[in-house]
FIDOSE-626210 format. One record per residue (C-alpha): residue number from 1; residue in one letter; x, y, z. Coordinates in nm, 3 decimals. Each point is the difference from the previous one (the first is absolute). Layout:
FIDOSE-626210
<pt><pos>NUM</pos><code>A</code><c1>X</c1><c2>Y</c2><c3>Z</c3></pt>
...
***
This chain:
FIDOSE-626210
<pt><pos>1</pos><code>X</code><c1>23.694</c1><c2>-0.577</c2><c3>4.595</c3></pt>
<pt><pos>2</pos><code>X</code><c1>0.313</c1><c2>-0.119</c2><c3>0.211</c3></pt>
<pt><pos>3</pos><code>X</code><c1>0.258</c1><c2>-0.189</c2><c3>-0.079</c3></pt>
<pt><pos>4</pos><code>X</code><c1>0.293</c1><c2>-0.222</c2><c3>0.115</c3></pt>
<pt><pos>5</pos><code>X</code><c1>0.314</c1><c2>0.107</c2><c3>0.034</c3></pt>
<pt><pos>6</pos><code>X</code><c1>0.210</c1><c2>-0.071</c2><c3>-0.322</c3></pt>
<pt><pos>7</pos><code>X</code><c1>0.280</c1><c2>-0.152</c2><c3>0.260</c3></pt>
<pt><pos>8</pos><code>X</code><c1>-0.193</c1><c2>-0.250</c2><c3>0.180</c3></pt>
<pt><pos>9</pos><code>X</code><c1>0.008</c1><c2>-0.379</c2><c3>-0.047</c3></pt>
<pt><pos>10</pos><code>X</code><c1>-0.194</c1><c2>-0.307</c2><c3>0.045</c3></pt>
<pt><pos>11</pos><code>X</code><c1>0.078</c1><c2>-0.275</c2><c3>0.309</c3></pt>
<pt><pos>12</pos><code>X</code><c1>0.055</c1><c2>-0.065</c2><c3>0.362</c3></pt>
<pt><pos>13</pos><code>X</code><c1>0.290</c1><c2>0.188</c2><c3>0.168</c3></pt>
<pt><pos>14</pos><code>X</code><c1>0.305</c1><c2>-0.127</c2><c3>0.184</c3></pt>
<pt><pos>15</pos><code>X</code><c1>-0.234</c1><c2>0.039</c2><c3>0.307</c3></pt>
<pt><pos>16</pos><code>X</code><c1>-0.270</c1><c2>-0.182</c2><c3>-0.087</c3></pt>
<pt><pos>17</pos><code>X</code><c1>0.168</c1><c2>-0.262</c2><c3>-0.107</c3></pt>
<pt><pos>18</pos><code>X</code><c1>0.187</c1><c2>-0.025</c2><c3>0.315</c3></pt>
<pt><pos>19</pos><code>X</code><c1>-0.351</c1><c2>-0.025</c2><c3>0.247</c3></pt>
<pt><pos>20</pos><code>X</code><c1>-0.168</c1><c2>-0.221</c2><c3>-0.248</c3></pt>
<pt><pos>21</pos><code>X</code><c1>0.352</c1><c2>-0.234</c2><c3>0.046</c3></pt>
<pt><pos>22</pos><code>X</code><c1>-0.035</c1><c2>0.035</c2><c3>0.339</c3></pt>
<pt><pos>23</pos><code>X</code><c1>-0.362</c1><c2>-0.071</c2><c3>0.005</c3></pt>
<pt><pos>24</pos><code>X</code><c1>0.032</c1><c2>-0.301</c2><c3>-0.192</c3></pt>
<pt><pos>25</pos><code>X</code><c1>0.279</c1><c2>-0.110</c2><c3>0.222</c3></pt>
<pt><pos>26</pos><code>X</code><c1>-0.150</c1><c2>0.028</c2><c3>0.317</c3></pt>
<pt><pos>27</pos><code>X</code><c1>-0.315</c1><c2>-0.223</c2><c3>-0.182</c3></pt>
<pt><pos>28</pos><code>X</code><c1>0.248</c1><c2>-0.267</c2><c3>-0.126</c3></pt>
<pt><pos>29</pos><code>X</code><c1>0.190</c1><c2>-0.020</c2><c3>0.373</c3></pt>
<pt><pos>30</pos><code>X</code><c1>-0.358</c1><c2>-0.043</c2><c3>0.164</c3></pt>
<pt><pos>31</pos><code>X</code><c1>-0.062</c1><c2>-0.292</c2><c3>-0.276</c3></pt>
<pt><pos>32</pos><code>X</code><c1>0.288</c1><c2>-0.162</c2><c3>0.068</c3></pt>
<pt><pos>33</pos><code>X</code><c1>-0.068</c1><c2>0.037</c2><c3>0.365</c3></pt>
<pt><pos>34</pos><code>X</code><c1>-0.321</c1><c2>-0.201</c2><c3>-0.004</c3></pt>
<pt><pos>35</pos><code>X</code><c1>0.108</c1><c2>-0.245</c2><c3>-0.222</c3></pt>
<pt><pos>36</pos><code>X</code><c1>0.272</c1><c2>-0.144</c2><c3>0.161</c3></pt>
<pt><pos>37</pos><code>X</code><c1>-0.190</c1><c2>-0.011</c2><c3>0.293</c3></pt>
<pt><pos>38</pos><code>X</code><c1>-0.296</c1><c2>-0.175</c2><c3>-0.143</c3></pt>
<pt><pos>39</pos><code>X</code><c1>0.296</c1><c2>-0.253</c2><c3>-0.117</c3></pt>
<pt><pos>40</pos><code>X</code><c1>0.118</c1><c2>-0.044</c2><c3>0.329</c3></pt>
<pt><pos>41</pos><code>X</code><c1>-0.361</c1><c2>-0.028</c2><c3>0.190</c3></pt>
<pt><pos>42</pos><code>X</code><c1>-0.062</c1><c2>-0.275</c2><c3>-0.303</c3></pt>
<pt><pos>43</pos><code>X</code><c1>0.320</c1><c2>-0.192</c2><c3>0.098</c3></pt>
<pt><pos>44</pos><code>X</code><c1>-0.064</c1><c2>0.019</c2><c3>0.384</c3></pt>
<pt><pos>45</pos><code>X</code><c1>-0.373</c1><c2>-0.129</c2><c3>-0.002</c3></pt>
<pt><pos>46</pos><code>X</code><c1>0.143</c1><c2>-0.253</c2><c3>-0.225</c3></pt>
<pt><pos>47</pos><code>X</code><c1>0.195</c1><c2>-0.108</c2><c3>0.205</c3></pt>
<pt><pos>48</pos><code>X</code><c1>-0.161</c1><c2>-0.038</c2><c3>0.296</c3></pt>
<pt><pos>49</pos><code>X</code><c1>-0.309</c1><c2>-0.175</c2><c3>-0.184</c3></pt>
<pt><pos>50</pos><code>X</code><c1>0.278</c1><c2>-0.255</c2><c3>-0.094</c3></pt>
<pt><pos>51</pos><code>X</code><c1>0.079</c1><c2>-0.023</c2><c3>0.393</c3></pt>
<pt><pos>52</pos><code>X</code><c1>-0.349</c1><c2>-0.011</c2><c3>0.089</c3></pt>
<pt><pos>53</pos><code>X</code><c1>-0.045</c1><c2>-0.363</c2><c3>-0.238</c3></pt>
<pt><pos>54</pos><code>X</code><c1>0.315</c1><c2>-0.104</c2><c3>0.155</c3></pt>
<pt><pos>55</pos><code>X</code><c1>-0.169</c1><c2>0.048</c2><c3>0.343</c3></pt>
<pt><pos>56</pos><code>X</code><c1>-0.303</c1><c2>-0.165</c2><c3>-0.071</c3></pt>
<pt><pos>57</pos><code>X</code><c1>0.185</c1><c2>-0.319</c2><c3>-0.192</c3></pt>
<pt><pos>58</pos><code>X</code><c1>0.153</c1><c2>-0.055</c2><c3>0.356</c3></pt>
<pt><pos>59</pos><code>X</code><c1>-0.335</c1><c2>0.001</c2><c3>0.136</c3></pt>
<pt><pos>60</pos><code>X</code><c1>-0.137</c1><c2>-0.201</c2><c3>-0.226</c3></pt>
<pt><pos>61</pos><code>X</code><c1>0.348</c1><c2>-0.257</c2><c3>0.024</c3></pt>
<pt><pos>62</pos><code>X</code><c1>-0.079</c1><c2>-0.025</c2><c3>0.379</c3></pt>
<pt><pos>63</pos><code>X</code><c1>-0.423</c1><c2>-0.097</c2><c3>-0.036</c3></pt>
<pt><pos>64</pos><code>X</code><c1>0.098</c1><c2>-0.233</c2><c3>-0.269</c3></pt>
<pt><pos>65</pos><code>X</code><c1>0.212</c1><c2>-0.203</c2><c3>0.231</c3></pt>
<pt><pos>66</pos><code>X</code><c1>-0.250</c1><c2>-0.045</c2><c3>0.212</c3></pt>
<pt><pos>67</pos><code>X</code><c1>0.311</c1><c2>-0.036</c2><c3>0.270</c3></pt>
<pt><pos>68</pos><code>X</code><c1>-0.023</c1><c2>0.231</c2><c3>0.365</c3></pt>
<pt><pos>69</pos><code>X</code><c1>0.288</c1><c2>0.211</c2><c3>-0.003</c3></pt>
<pt><pos>70</pos><code>X</code><c1>0.252</c1><c2>0.087</c2><c3>0.284</c3></pt>
<pt><pos>71</pos><code>X</code><c1>-0.037</c1><c2>0.335</c2><c3>0.191</c3></pt>
<pt><pos>72</pos><code>X</code><c1>0.307</c1><c2>0.154</c2><c3>-0.110</c3></pt>
<pt><pos>73</pos><code>X</code><c1>0.142</c1><c2>0.126</c2><c3>-0.347</c3></pt>
<pt><pos>74</pos><code>X</code><c1>0.075</c1><c2>-0.157</c2><c3>-0.342</c3></pt>
<pt><pos>75</pos><code>X</code><c1>0.147</c1><c2>0.139</c2><c3>-0.364</c3></pt>
<pt><pos>76</pos><code>X</code><c1>0.046</c1><c2>-0.082</c2><c3>-0.334</c3></pt>
<pt><pos>77</pos><code>X</code><c1>0.018</c1><c2>0.232</c2><c3>-0.331</c3></pt>
<pt><pos>78</pos><code>X</code><c1>-0.221</c1><c2>-0.003</c2><c3>-0.358</c3></pt>
<pt><pos>79</pos><code>X</code><c1>0.003</c1><c2>0.092</c2><c3>-0.285</c3></pt>
<pt><pos>80</pos><code>X</code><c1>-0.219</c1><c2>0.226</c2><c3>-0.164</c3></pt>
<pt><pos>81</pos><code>X</code><c1>-0.044</c1><c2>0.191</c2><c3>-0.269</c3></pt>
<pt><pos>82</pos><code>X</code><c1>0.338</c1><c2>-0.102</c2><c3>-0.121</c3></pt>
<pt><pos>83</pos><code>X</code><c1>0.144</c1><c2>0.166</c2><c3>0.375</c3></pt>
<pt><pos>84</pos><code>X</code><c1>0.143</c1><c2>-0.184</c2><c3>0.301</c3></pt>
<pt><pos>85</pos><code>X</code><c1>-0.220</c1><c2>0.065</c2><c3>0.304</c3></pt>
<pt><pos>86</pos><code>X</code><c1>0.080</c1><c2>-0.091</c2><c3>0.359</c3></pt>
<pt><pos>87</pos><code>X</code><c1>-0.242</c1><c2>-0.059</c2><c3>0.257</c3></pt>
<pt><pos>88</pos><code>X</code><c1>-0.037</c1><c2>-0.038</c2><c3>0.364</c3></pt>
<pt><pos>89</pos><code>X</code><c1>-0.347</c1><c2>-0.178</c2><c3>0.202</c3></pt>
<pt><pos>90</pos><code>X</code><c1>-0.019</c1><c2>0.016</c2><c3>0.312</c3></pt>
<pt><pos>91</pos><code>X</code><c1>-0.252</c1><c2>-0.230</c2><c3>0.153</c3></pt>
<pt><pos>92</pos><code>X</code><c1>-0.131</c1><c2>0.059</c2><c3>0.367</c3></pt>
<pt><pos>93</pos><code>X</code><c1>-0.288</c1><c2>-0.166</c2><c3>0.239</c3></pt>
<pt><pos>94</pos><code>X</code><c1>-0.338</c1><c2>0.186</c2><c3>0.037</c3></pt>
<pt><pos>95</pos><code>X</code><c1>-0.220</c1><c2>0.016</c2><c3>0.265</c3></pt>
<pt><pos>96</pos><code>X</code><c1>-0.163</c1><c2>-0.293</c2><c3>-0.173</c3></pt>
<pt><pos>97</pos><code>X</code><c1>0.200</c1><c2>-0.295</c2><c3>0.039</c3></pt>
<pt><pos>98</pos><code>X</code><c1>-0.124</c1><c2>-0.162</c2><c3>-0.344</c3></pt>
<pt><pos>99</pos><code>X</code><c1>0.106</c1><c2>0.346</c2><c3>-0.143</c3></pt>
<pt><pos>100</pos><code>X</code><c1>0.340</c1><c2>0.122</c2><c3>-0.119</c3></pt>
<pt><pos>101</pos><code>X</code><c1>0.086</c1><c2>0.330</c2><c3>-0.179</c3></pt>
<pt><pos>102</pos><code>X</code><c1>0.206</c1><c2>-0.022</c2><c3>-0.248</c3></pt>
<pt><pos>103</pos><code>X</code><c1>0.171</c1><c2>0.348</c2><c3>-0.146</c3></pt>
<pt><pos>104</pos><code>X</code><c1>0.230</c1><c2>0.000</c2><c3>-0.284</c3></pt>
<pt><pos>105</pos><code>X</code><c1>0.240</c1><c2>0.327</c2><c3>-0.107</c3></pt>
<pt><pos>106</pos><code>X</code><c1>0.147</c1><c2>0.039</c2><c3>-0.335</c3></pt>
<pt><pos>107</pos><code>X</code><c1>0.271</c1><c2>0.174</c2><c3>-0.134</c3></pt>
<pt><pos>108</pos><code>X</code><c1>0.242</c1><c2>0.065</c2><c3>-0.302</c3></pt>
<pt><pos>109</pos><code>X</code><c1>0.250</c1><c2>-0.242</c2><c3>0.052</c3></pt>
<pt><pos>110</pos><code>X</code><c1>0.307</c1><c2>0.248</c2><c3>-0.069</c3></pt>
<pt><pos>111</pos><code>X</code><c1>-0.187</c1><c2>0.239</c2><c3>0.278</c3></pt>
<pt><pos>112</pos><code>X</code><c1>0.085</c1><c2>-0.069</c2><c3>0.360</c3></pt>
<pt><pos>113</pos><code>X</code><c1>-0.070</c1><c2>0.309</c2><c3>0.191</c3></pt>
<pt><pos>114</pos><code>X</code><c1>-0.324</c1><c2>0.101</c2><c3>-0.209</c3></pt>
<pt><pos>115</pos><code>X</code><c1>-0.338</c1><c2>-0.015</c2><c3>0.150</c3></pt>
<pt><pos>116</pos><code>X</code><c1>-0.188</c1><c2>-0.371</c2><c3>-0.110</c3></pt>
<pt><pos>117</pos><code>X</code><c1>-0.169</c1><c2>0.125</c2><c3>-0.352</c3></pt>
<pt><pos>118</pos><code>X</code><c1>-0.281</c1><c2>-0.207</c2><c3>0.163</c3></pt>
<pt><pos>119</pos><code>X</code><c1>-0.150</c1><c2>-0.166</c2><c3>0.333</c3></pt>
<pt><pos>120</pos><code>X</code><c1>-0.259</c1><c2>-0.266</c2><c3>-0.014</c3></pt>
<pt><pos>121</pos><code>X</code><c1>-0.157</c1><c2>-0.123</c2><c3>0.283</c3></pt>
<pt><pos>122</pos><code>X</code><c1>-0.235</c1><c2>-0.320</c2><c3>0.016</c3></pt>
<pt><pos>123</pos><code>X</code><c1>-0.118</c1><c2>-0.272</c2><c3>0.247</c3></pt>
<pt><pos>124</pos><code>X</code><c1>0.093</c1><c2>-0.403</c2><c3>-0.016</c3></pt>
<pt><pos>125</pos><code>X</code><c1>-0.302</c1><c2>-0.208</c2><c3>0.115</c3></pt>
<pt><pos>126</pos><code>X</code><c1>0.174</c1><c2>-0.344</c2><c3>0.172</c3></pt>
<pt><pos>127</pos><code>X</code><c1>-0.082</c1><c2>-0.294</c2><c3>-0.210</c3></pt>
<pt><pos>128</pos><code>X</code><c1>-0.202</c1><c2>-0.261</c2><c3>0.133</c3></pt>
<pt><pos>129</pos><code>X</code><c1>0.161</c1><c2>-0.321</c2><c3>0.120</c3></pt>
<pt><pos>130</pos><code>X</code><c1>0.026</c1><c2>-0.248</c2><c3>-0.255</c3></pt>
<pt><pos>131</pos><code>X</code><c1>-0.346</c1><c2>-0.227</c2><c3>0.016</c3></pt>
<pt><pos>132</pos><code>X</code><c1>0.169</c1><c2>-0.316</c2><c3>-0.103</c3></pt>
<pt><pos>133</pos><code>X</code><c1>-0.298</c1><c2>-0.350</c2><c3>-0.035</c3></pt>
<pt><pos>134</pos><code>X</code><c1>0.125</c1><c2>-0.355</c2><c3>-0.058</c3></pt>
***
């Protein structure tokens, strides 16, 4: 019958512990990076969603006014999601004389050099003349 040497102790060697810690450190680093990327992406998608809503609100307001906006640009600000947004609307004439194109760009109010978070295009129809009968 074979016996284990009497001076051998049960447990891990220093080398085994260091390798296990190295693997754990690499795994934790990867997990932290993935969570950071996920958080940044969620923040971007939230801001982009709010920017699209602001652009859509500007377009709907123009449609509800039932006015015929002049060709050119107009701008303003809006609050959405506890944040201020800056929008720029550009009205251009289309080939159809009763139709104008409305492009709305939306940015975070303190981000001047960034690309717009949302660009939304739509069309406005010339309102019919007032039909007043006496």
